[in-house]
N, C-alpha and C positions, 0 to 999 in steps of 0.2 A: 839749973835739971835735965836730966839726960832719960832722953825715948829710945824704949827698945829698938830692935828692928823689926819688932813685929809690925809697934806701932807708927813704925814713918812707914814701911809695905802698905800697911791698911790705908794709911794715907795715901799714898802714889798708888794704887789704886782704884781706891775710889773718885781719885780724881781725874782716874784715865776710864771711867766709866761709866760718867758724865759727857765725855764727847765723845761716846761711840758712834759710828762712822762708814759704810761705805765707798769705794773709791769708785768711779767710773769714767772710762775712756770720751775726752769728747766724740770721735767716732765713733761712738755706741758698741768699738765693737775692745768689747773686756778678753782676747782668748789669749795676751798678752801678764795678763796680768797680776795675777802670781810669781811671775818674773822680774816687772820688776817691781814687783812689791816688794821679796825677798833680795834684790837689786841694788833700793835704799835702803836698805832696813842695814843691809851691815855697811853701807856708805855712812850710816847714820850714824852706827854705833865702832864704826873707825874713828872720824873723826871728830867727835860726841859722846864719848863713854859716859856710860853712868855711873855715877859715883861710887861707892863700896865702903861699909863705914871700917874706922880699922881697925876695931874693938870688935868681935863680933856677939849677934845678939844685945848690942848694948850703942847706940851712936849718942853723938852731941848734939849741944841742941845749934852748932854751931855746923854739925856734918847734918844735920837732916835737912840745914837750907838749902846743901853745897846737892842735893842726894834730891831738891827739888829744880833746884839750879836747869844740873845735871837731862834732871832727866824731861823739860822743858826745853836745852837746847836740839835733843835728840829726836826725837818729835817731832822739833819746828823744825831740824833737816830732813828730815823723811818726809814730811807734807812735801817742802819744797822741792826736794827730788821727784817725787812725786808728778807735784804738778809742772815739773820741768818735763816732764817724759807723758805729755797729757795728758796725765787721769784729775779725776776735780772729786772733789769730798761732797760725801754726802750726807748727809747725819738721817739718820733713821727712824 
């Protein structure tokens, strides 16, 4: 069974939409939020890149699993970095 890239992206976007949150620093001072968020996003992207299908617009079932797995690892790395910088996730 082959999934199109659009279907895979729809799943990933849907999953990320369920986890809508904001970040608050434990001190209450969010003045460096943009900088910390950018640094953590770069860290996560460099160390845990998200998988892209080999054939554009066509993902195999195995590749779809790799996309979801890499997205989860990337998200976890970002969140861990934000926590280390003193930020906590707050659900909207």
